[in-house]
C-alpha positions as CSV (number, residue, x, y, z in Angstrom):
1,X,0.3,8.2,-18.0
2,X,1.6,7.1,-14.6
3,X,3.7,8.5,-12.0
4,X,5.1,6.5,-9.1
5,X,6.3,7.8,-5.8
6,X,8.0,6.0,-2.9
7,X,9.7,6.6,0.3
8,X,12.8,4.0,0.3
9,X,14.8,2.6,3.3
10,X,18.5,3.7,3.7
11,X,20.6,1.4,1.4
12,X,22.3,0.8,4.4
13,X,21.7,-2.7,4.9
14,X,22.4,-5.3,2.0
15,X,19.4,-7.1,2.1
16,X,17.4,-3.8,1.9
17,X,19.3,-2.7,-0.6
18,X,19.3,-5.6,-2.8
19,X,15.1,-5.5,-2.7
20,X,14.8,-1.9,-2.8
21,X,17.2,-2.0,-6.1
22,X,14.9,-4.8,-7.3
23,X,11.7,-3.2,-6.9
24,X,12.9,0.4,-8.2
25,X,14.5,-1.0,-11.2
26,X,11.0,-2.8,-12.1
27,X,9.4,0.5,-12.2
28,X,11.5,1.8,-14.7
29,X,10.9,-1.4,-17.2
30,X,7.0,-0.6,-17.1
31,X,5.6,0.6,-20.2
32,X,4.5,3.1,-20.9
33,X,7.5,4.2,-18.9
34,X,6.1,5.4,-15.7
35,X,7.5,9.0,-14.1
36,X,9.4,8.0,-10.7
37,X,9.9,10.4,-7.6
38,X,11.4,8.7,-4.9
39,X,11.2,10.9,-1.4
40,X,13.9,11.7,1.3
41,X,17.3,11.6,2.0
42,X,18.0,8.1,3.5
43,X,21.8,6.9,2.5
44,X,21.6,5.6,-1.2
45,X,18.2,7.4,-2.4
46,X,20.2,10.1,-4.4
47,X,22.5,7.7,-6.0
48,X,20.1,5.5,-7.4
49,X,18.0,8.3,-8.4
50,X,21.1,9.4,-10.4
51,X,21.7,6.1,-12.0
52,X,18.2,5.6,-13.4
53,X,17.4,8.9,-14.2
54,X,14.6,9.1,-11.2
55,X,13.3,12.4,-10.1
56,X,15.2,12.8,-6.0
57,X,12.8,15.0,-3.8
58,X,14.9,14.8,-0.7
59,X,13.0,17.8,1.9
60,X,10.2,15.7,3.4
61,X,8.3,16.1,6.9
62,X,9.3,13.9,9.5
63,X,7.8,13.1,13.0
64,X,10.0,13.8,16.9
65,X,11.1,10.1,15.7
66,X,12.6,10.7,12.2
67,X,9.8,8.9,10.5
68,X,8.4,10.5,7.3
69,X,5.2,11.6,7.5
70,X,2.6,10.0,4.8
71,X,0.6,13.3,4.3
72,X,3.7,15.9,3.3
73,X,5.0,13.0,0.7
74,X,1.5,12.3,-0.9
75,X,0.9,16.6,-1.0
76,X,4.3,17.1,-2.6
77,X,3.8,13.6,-5.0
78,X,0.4,15.1,-6.2
79,X,1.7,18.7,-6.7
80,X,5.2,17.8,-8.6
81,X,3.9,14.6,-10.7
82,X,3.7,15.4,-14.4
83,X,0.7,12.9,-14.7
84,X,-2.7,12.7,-13.7
85,X,-2.4,9.1,-12.7
86,X,-0.7,8.6,-9.5
87,X,0.5,5.8,-7.8
88,X,2.3,5.0,-4.1
89,X,4.1,2.3,-4.1
90,X,6.3,0.4,-0.9
91,X,9.9,0.4,-2.3
92,X,10.1,-3.7,-1.7
93,X,7.4,-4.5,-4.2
94,X,8.6,-5.7,-7.7
95,X,5.9,-4.4,-10.1
96,X,5.1,-6.2,-13.8
97,X,3.7,-5.7,-17.1
98,X,0.1,-6.6,-15.7
99,X,0.3,-4.0,-13.2
100,X,0.6,-1.0,-16.0
101,X,-2.5,-3.6,-18.1
102,X,-4.5,-3.2,-15.2
103,X,-4.1,0.5,-14.2
104,X,-5.2,1.2,-18.4
105,X,-8.1,-0.5,-17.8
106,X,-9.4,0.6,-14.4
107,X,-8.0,4.4,-15.5
108,X,-10.1,4.0,-18.8
109,X,-13.3,2.8,-16.9
110,X,-13.8,5.3,-14.3
111,X,-12.5,8.7,-13.3
112,X,-12.9,8.3,-9.9
113,X,-10.8,5.6,-8.3
114,X,-8.4,3.9,-6.0
115,X,-7.0,0.6,-7.4
116,X,-5.4,-1.6,-4.8
117,X,-4.1,-5.4,-4.7
118,X,-3.2,-7.8,-2.6
119,X,1.0,-8.9,-2.6
120,X,2.5,-11.8,-3.0
121,X,5.4,-12.7,-0.4
122,X,8.9,-14.4,-1.5
123,X,12.2,-14.7,-0.5
124,X,14.3,-13.1,-2.7
125,X,17.9,-12.5,-1.9
126,X,19.9,-11.5,-4.9
127,X,19.6,-8.7,-7.9
128,X,17.6,-9.7,-10.5
129,X,19.4,-9.4,-14.1
130,X,16.8,-7.4,-15.6
131,X,18.9,-7.6,-18.9
132,X,17.4,-10.8,-19.6
133,X,14.2,-10.7,-21.6
134,X,12.6,-13.5,-19.5
135,X,12.9,-11.8,-16.2
136,X,9.4,-11.3,-16.1
137,X,8.5,-14.9,-16.3
138,X,10.7,-16.6,-14.5
139,X,10.0,-14.0,-11.3
140,X,6.4,-15.4,-12.1
141,X,7.5,-19.0,-12.2
142,X,9.3,-18.2,-8.7
143,X,6.6,-16.8,-7.0
144,X,4.0,-19.1,-7.8
145,X,6.3,-21.9,-6.7
146,X,7.3,-20.6,-3.4
147,X,5.4,-17.7,-2.9
148,X,2.1,-17.0,-0.9
149,X,0.0,-14.1,-1.5
150,X,-0.9,-12.5,1.7
151,X,-4.4,-11.7,3.1
152,X,-6.4,-8.7,2.2
153,X,-5.4,-6.7,5.1
154,X,-2.1,-5.8,3.7
155,X,-1.8,-3.0,1.2
156,X,0.9,-2.0,-0.6
157,X,0.3,-0.2,-3.6
158,X,-2.3,2.7,-4.0
159,X,-3.0,3.9,-7.8
160,X,-5.4,6.9,-7.6
161,X,-6.3,10.2,-9.8
162,X,-4.4,13.5,-9.1
163,X,-6.7,15.3,-6.4
164,X,-8.7,12.3,-4.7
165,X,-6.8,12.3,-1.2
166,X,-6.3,15.6,0.6
167,X,-6.1,16.6,4.6
168,X,-4.4,13.3,5.2
169,X,-3.6,13.0,9.1
170,X,0.2,13.1,9.6
171,X,0.3,9.5,9.4
172,X,4.0,8.1,10.5
173,X,5.0,6.2,7.1
174,X,6.0,2.6,7.6
175,X,3.7,2.0,10.7
176,X,0.4,0.2,10.6
177,X,-3.3,1.6,9.9
178,X,-2.3,4.5,7.1
179,X,-2.6,1.9,4.2
180,X,-6.7,1.3,5.9
181,X,-7.4,5.0,6.2
182,X,-6.6,5.0,2.6
183,X,-9.1,2.9,1.6
184,X,-11.7,4.5,3.7
185,X,-10.8,8.1,2.4
186,X,-11.3,6.7,-0.9
187,X,-14.8,5.5,0.0
188,X,-16.1,8.2,1.7
189,X,-15.0,10.2,-1.1
190,X,-17.3,8.4,-3.5
191,X,-14.1,6.8,-5.4
192,X,-14.5,3.6,-7.0
193,X,-12.3,1.4,-4.9
194,X,-11.1,-1.4,-7.6
195,X,-9.6,-4.9,-6.2
196,X,-7.0,-5.9,-8.8
197,X,-5.4,-9.0,-6.9
198,X,-7.0,-11.5,-9.5
199,X,-5.2,-9.7,-12.3
200,X,-1.8,-8.3,-11.0
201,X,1.2,-10.1,-9.2
202,X,2.7,-7.6,-7.0
203,X,5.9,-9.1,-5.8
204,X,6.9,-8.2,-1.9
205,X,10.5,-8.9,-1.0
206,X,10.6,-10.4,2.1
207,X,12.8,-8.9,4.9
208,X,13.2,-8.3,8.4
209,X,12.3,-4.8,10.1
210,X,15.8,-4.2,11.4
211,X,15.0,-0.5,10.0
212,X,12.9,0.3,13.0
213,X,14.4,1.0,16.0
214,X,12.8,-1.8,18.6
215,X,12.4,-3.8,15.6
216,X,9.2,-5.5,14.5
217,X,6.9,-4.8,17.2
218,X,7.3,-1.0,16.9
219,X,5.9,-1.4,13.7
220,X,2.7,-3.1,15.4
221,X,2.3,-2.2,18.6
222,X,4.7,0.7,19.5
223,X,4.0,4.7,19.8
224,X,3.6,5.5,16.5
225,X,1.5,2.7,15.7
226,X,-0.7,3.8,18.4
227,X,-0.6,7.1,17.0
228,X,-1.5,6.1,13.5
229,X,-4.5,4.3,15.1
230,X,-5.8,7.4,16.5
231,X,-5.2,9.8,13.9
232,X,-7.1,7.6,11.3
233,X,-10.0,7.7,14.1
234,X,-10.7,4.2,15.0
235,X,-11.6,1.1,13.4
236,X,-14.5,2.6,11.5
237,X,-12.1,4.0,9.3
238,X,-9.8,1.0,9.1
239,X,-10.7,-0.7,5.8
240,X,-9.2,-3.3,3.9
241,X,-9.0,-4.7,0.4
242,X,-12.1,-6.6,1.0
243,X,-13.8,-3.9,1.5
244,X,-13.5,-2.9,-2.3
245,X,-16.4,-2.0,-4.5
246,X,-15.3,-3.8,-7.4
247,X,-13.0,-6.3,-8.6
248,X,-10.7,-6.4,-11.6
249,X,-11.1,-9.9,-13.4
250,X,-9.9,-11.0,-16.7
251,X,-12.9,-10.4,-18.3
252,X,-13.5,-7.1,-16.7
253,X,-14.5,-5.0,-14.1
254,X,-17.5,-6.1,-11.2
255,X,-19.1,-5.0,-8.5
256,X,-17.4,-7.1,-5.6
257,X,-20.1,-9.7,-4.6
258,X,-17.4,-12.1,-3.0
259,X,-18.3,-13.6,0.5
260,X,-14.9,-11.6,1.9
261,X,-16.8,-8.4,1.0
262,X,-20.3,-9.5,2.5
263,X,-17.8,-11.0,5.4
264,X,-16.6,-7.8,6.4
265,X,-20.0,-6.3,6.1
266,X,-21.5,-8.6,9.0
267,X,-18.2,-8.0,10.9
268,X,-18.6,-4.2,10.8
269,X,-22.3,-4.9,12.3
270,X,-21.3,-6.9,14.8
271,X,-18.4,-4.2,16.0
272,X,-21.0,-1.5,16.0
273,X,-23.4,-3.2,17.8
274,X,-20.6,-4.0,20.4
275,X,-19.7,-0.4,20.4
276,X,-23.7,0.9,20.8
277,X,-24.1,-1.8,23.6
278,X,-21.1,-1.2,25.6
279,X,-23.0,1.5,28.2
280,X,-26.0,-0.9,28.3
281,X,-23.5,-3.6,29.4
282,X,-21.4,-1.7,31.9
283,X,-24.4,-0.6,33.6
284,X,-25.7,-4.0,33.7
285,X,-22.1,-5.4,34.9
286,X,-22.1,-7.6,31.6
287,X,-18.4,-6.6,30.4
288,X,-18.7,-9.3,27.4
289,X,-21.7,-9.3,24.7
290,X,-22.8,-12.8,23.7
291,X,-22.8,-11.4,20.0
292,X,-19.1,-11.5,19.5
293,X,-15.5,-10.2,21.6
294,X,-15.2,-6.6,21.5
């Protein structure tokens, strides 16, 4: 039914190793059992593939910083996948049974779609005992007590049908903007973008950014982040989950009529007006319009 693909970080840091093992193991327990492809030759990836019986593709394209490139991973995944429906997910995200039920509902509803959803952040410092039949129930309780849902600008999984994405720019993986571009690209390709946040608890295990040279600032403001933004084509090509056309609810799939959706439309209009009037304002010596900040 589903091919999940990801590009894990090295398993050298003990905490990163724990959260990635938790995440990847959870994928193997989904039913129907998905095909899982892990990309990259980072330390520990081949070992976990052998242990869990996963498919391993070590050779991937990288930029001059050694960062994996999204376009190569997506192209290889779509060529190698044995299933028509694919899911790219970050390797620190635990998925549970509600995820597979959502994939089933959305894929049966529409042939051309992208399913995304907000994640839940929570601290997890130890390996989860997946041999316990109640592990999912316990994890849900832990998230509801101690976690919090991130805003719709954070996107960690993308479910789509093979062929939806082509001509992806060479985005640096793990930096900003590429996730926003994927949502925009799906909308431009006339796919229905479905927000599954109301029914899927995607668990993000909190971590630091010690795996990135220069730390967290490089993820958001570094050279690779700036290049990703340029490759995307600027803010007009940066959509978030609130820009989804539909929402998956317990009672069915509905048009997205949320306040966040209309707020995004107004924000787009506001920013477009700022850009459109910028040459006139500059000629008049007005650096900032009254309608808002650029």
